[in-house]
N, C-alpha and C positions, 0 to 999 in steps of 0.2 A: 504494500500501500503505499503509496506517496507520501512526504510530508506534508505537502501542502493541502492535502484533503481535510481540512480545518479550517474553521471561521476564528477569529477573535472572539465573536458574542457566545459560539460554544466552549470555549477554551475557561472564557471568565465565567460563563454560567457552571462548568464544571467544577472549576475551583471554588466557586461558591458553595457550590452541593457539597462537595469535600469537606470544607470548613464546616457547615453545619452539621453534618451525619457524623462526623469523627467527634465533634465537640457534645454532642447528644450521648455519641459512646463513652467519652470520657466523663460525662456527666454522672452515668451509672456506674463506670468503674469508681468514682470520687464517693458517690453516695453509698457504694457498697465498701469502701475503706472505712468511710465515718463510721458505717453500723459495724465494723468488726473492730471498733476501738481507735483510728486513726483521726490525730488533732489537725483540722485546717488551719488552725491558728498557729502549728507549729511549721506544718508540711503545706506550705502556702499554695503549692502547686494543684491543689486540691479543691482551691477556691474558682469558682468559675472565671474572675478577672484574670488568675493565673492560667489555668489551660485551656480557657477559649483563645487568649490573644497569643499563647505560645502555639497552639494548634494551628490557628490562621497564619501566623510568621512559619510555620515549620511547612505547612500545604503550599505558601506562596514560593518559598525557597524552593521546594521539591519540584513544585511545577515548572521553575524557570531553566532547573538543572536537567529535568526531564526533557522539556523542547529543546534543551542545547544538545546534549545527548543525542536525541532523534536527529537533529539536523546533521551534527558534524560525526558522529561513530560509524564507522564501516559496518558494522552489524550492532545497533543499539537495543535490540531485544536482549543480545546474549550480553553486552556492556551492562544493562540494567537488572539483567537476571543475576547478575553475580554482584554489582554494587549496590543496589536496595538493601540485601540481607546485612550486606557489609555496614552500609550507612545508619540501619536502624540499631545493629547491635554496639555500635561505636556513640549512637545517641544515649545510649542506657547508662553509659558511663558519666555523664553530666550528674545522673542522680544519686551516683555514689557516695558523695559530700554530704548529701542531706541526713544519711544515715548518722552522721557525726553532730547534727542540732541536737542542743539537749531538748529533751521530749519526744523526739520523733521516734516511732514505730516502725518496726520492719514493713509492717502491713501498709503504711502510708508510702514509702519508698517504694516497695514493689508495687503499688497503685499506678505512682509515677510511669515506673517502667511498661507497666502493663499498657499505658496511655500513647507511648510510641509506639507501641505495637497497633495499637486500635487506630493511629493515623494512617500509618502504613495501610494496613488491612482495607482501610476506607479510600486512601488516595492512589494507590498504585490501578484499582480496575477502573476506578474514574479516568485516571489519567488514559489508560489503554484506549478506553473511549473517545475522550476529546481530542488526545493528542496521538494518534494510533502509529504505532512503528512500521516502518517498512523493512521488509525482509531482503537480506541481500541478494545481489543478484548474481548467480553462479556465472564464472568466466568459462 
């Protein structure tokens, strides 16, 4: 599929949908973590003002990266197939320092990590739809 087969409106709508759907998923994760004892006043990422903003930022950055790889990579599907899991795994490292906050519970920190996976699980299928990947041409 050629990389030109998409419109800016479709991409913007897809990115917005990914932000909304992932934020709803992250709200569910946050509520579950709080029900299990995580304190959102300690683990600020469990508050909507934390996870919605970071979800939006992550999805927008990921969309730009996806579009760039889609345009420039010889085999974008293969490149993204390797890169997405690595980026998600590395993103989990950002939550490790939260373990050391006074009053932070493992449940709260694990919830933050799950939120990264939620964002990827929502965004990747949407990106496939609004920013489809071309298959390499065999020589």
